[in-house]
N, C-alpha and C positions, 0 to 999 in steps of 0.2 A: 702679724696679718692679720686685718681688718677682716671682721666679721661680714658677710654680706646680706643685706636684709631682703635680698629675693632668691638668690639661688646661689648657693655657694659653690655647687660644681656645676658649670654649663656642660651638656652634653654633646655638643655639636661645635662644628665652624660655626665665626658669628657671621659668615657672609649669609648662611643661610636664612636665618629668621630676619636678616635685611632685607633681604629682597622680595620676603615674603610682609611685611611690615606694612601695615595699611598709612595713610596719608595722616599726619599728626595735628588734630585741632589742638595742643600745646601751645600758647604764644612763647613760654621762655622756658630753658630746661632746671624747671625746679622740682625737688621730691620734699613735700610737707604735709601729707597726710597718708596714713596706712593706702588708701583707695590710690592714691597716685603710683605709690610702692607697688602695688599688686597689676597696676597697667604697665608701669616699666618692668616688671616681671616676665610678662608675659612675653617682651618684644626681646627680652635678652634669650629668655629660651622659652617656646612657646610650648614645647615638650613639658619641662618642669612646672614651670608656670613662678606663682608665690609658696617659697619654702622656707620659714620662718621657726626653726623648732625650738631656738631659744627665748622665743617670744618677743624679740627687742624691736622697739618702734609701738608694740602694741599696749598701747598706756602705759607704758616706761616713760617715765620723766626724771631724767639725769639733774640734779643739781638743783631740785625744786624749779626746774624750766618746764615749758608746755612741751606737750608730745610732738609737736610740730618742730622745736627746738634740738629734741632728742634726736630725731629722725633726721633732721639737716645736720646733726654733728657726726652722726653714724655715715650717712651716706660721702660727707663729706671726707670722713677719716678711709671709707673704703676706696674712693676714686683716688685720693691722695695717697694711700699704699699700694694701690694697681699702678701708678705711674713710676714709683719708687722702683716696685717691683718688676718693672718692665723694663727699666733701664741698668737694673742690677742685673738682669738676665743675661742684657747684650753686654754688659761688662765683664759678668763672669765667663761666658762664652768666648770673646776679645784675648781676656785675661788667659784661659785654657788654652788658646791658641797659638801664647806668645808674641799677639801683633803689638805693637809699642810705637810711641811716637818718636822719632829720629835724631832727636835733642835732649840737652840736657834736663833733669829735671831740678836738681838743685845743687848751685857749687860746680865742681868738677864730673857728681855722677850724675851719670844718662841714664835714661830710661832703660836700656838697654839690659843694665844690671839690676833694677829692679825684676823684669820680666824674667831675668834667667834665675829668681831665686827658687820657682816652684809654680804653685797652681794660685788661683787670686788670695788663699787665704795668705800662704806664704808671702806675697807679694804683697799683701797690706803688713805684714808684720818688718817688713824689710823697710817700709818707708821710715823715714827719721820722726821721732816725737814731734817735732815741730811741724812739718808735714800734715802730720795726722791732724794736729790741732786748727791748723791753717785751715782743711777738709772740713772737719766738725765745726769748727766759729763760722765757716760761712755759712752751712747749712744749717747751722741756728737765726743767723742773719735774714736767708730768705724764710724762714718760717715764721720769724717777726713779721716781716712786712707782708706775710699773707696773712696772717690773724690779725694787722692793724687796722682798726675803723676810718684810719685817717687816709693811710692806702689804698683801703676799699672806696671810698667816700670819692678820693680823688679821682676813681677810674668809675664812677658812677655806678657803684655797688654796694650792696647792705653784707653785713656779715652774713655767713650762712645758716647761722643759729635767729637772726632774724629775718628772717623772709628772703635773705640772698641767694645767688645759686652756688651750690654744693660744686668744690671742685673749681669755681672761680679763682685764678691769680692775678691782681691789680697787675698795671701797669708798673715797670721800671722809673718808663721816660716820665710820669706823671710830676706835676710839678709839685715839689716837697718831701716827696718820696724816699728819693736818693739823694744825698749832700753834692753832687758831681754830677756829669751829663754823665747817660749811658747810651750807648748805641743802640742796643738791641733788648727786648723782653727777655725774661726768661721765658714765660708761654706763651708760644705761638710767634717766634723774634722777625718769622716773615713777613706775618699779616695774611695768613690762607683763610683763616676763622672769619678774618673782618666779611669775606666776600661770599660767602655761604649765606644762606637762606635759614631760616627757624626752622625748616624741615630738615633741611642735610645738618643741620648741626644737633639736633635731637637724635637723629641716625648716626652721627660720628658718635656721640655718649654714648651709644649701646655697643656701638664697637669697641668703645674705650673701656666701659666696665667690662664686657667679658675678655675681652684683651688684659686687663689688667687682671684679671681672676686667673686665666690658667697661667701669666708671670709671676704670680704671687705660688700657684702650684710648685711650677718649674724650678724658682730659683731655690724655694725650701728644699726642694727633691736635688739641684745640684749640690747644694751644703752638703744633705745627709749623705748623698753616693761619697763626694767628699771624704764622709768618716767612716766610710766602709759600710754603708747598711745598705741592705739590697733595695733598689729603687726602678720598678720595670719602667724598661726604656731609657735610663738614664746609667744606672751601674754598669752595664755593658759599652758605653761609649769611652771607658778609659781615662773617665775624670782623671785626676793628678788628685792623690789623698794628701790629707792635712792631718798632720800629728798633733798641729797647735788648740787653742780652745777660741772658738767664735763668739762667747760669750765673757771672755775675760776681761774688757771693759765693765762690767756690770758683776764682779765676783769679788767676793771677800772670804778669805779664808776657801776658798776652793768652792765658797757656797755664790748662787746664783740672789742677787740682791732686787729690791723694786724701783722705782723712781727715786725714793727717799734712801737710799744707801741701808734700808733692812731686808735681813733675810728671810 
């Protein structure tokens, strides 16, 4: 779960600060300095404000880059992890309710068969290895595009560590990004955000950050509750228990490894 640079635990519903927010003077959604972070923190949570116990972004330079590049990297990570968590929370809820597509997933196997395996963890385990590889490779493909300087430039944007907008995802329909025609973009496929004013976009970003933080807490809580841990508000909802190991793809001889396979 991405670390928050501003307020890791929002204390109220996101709509309250949105109503109280003053008109923005920023022309674009960019967080490049500690001052920008402090301004955004007050908009995300006027009560807590700027809370940075680990000191991330305050004079910290990752990989010998500038402070602005480090802040851009951390902010982008938080926004992206928040979006993934929002999708994961919705998916976990749908899977827990037993809802599924009415058609077949692969060959003669139906989605209903996978849904009947149990909770979301068991449903993932019920997928074939080929299906899992397809999902992981698709995510990796989209990640490469999101980090590509070429794809970002084709959409008129810079990399988030080079003064670009954290959270921006390039258009899949831009020339040369995907080798074949794509009917819809991954981000904003209906083009709703293109019609928003700069002030409305900034308000939407504040809402997205807050909702993403809640979703990160929510999906971790659901996963913990499925393993039998006490999670106030979630452990009483009857979440299906999961006997498997969520971290199994990252384990060697029963121990969790890092990204390089080291224990």
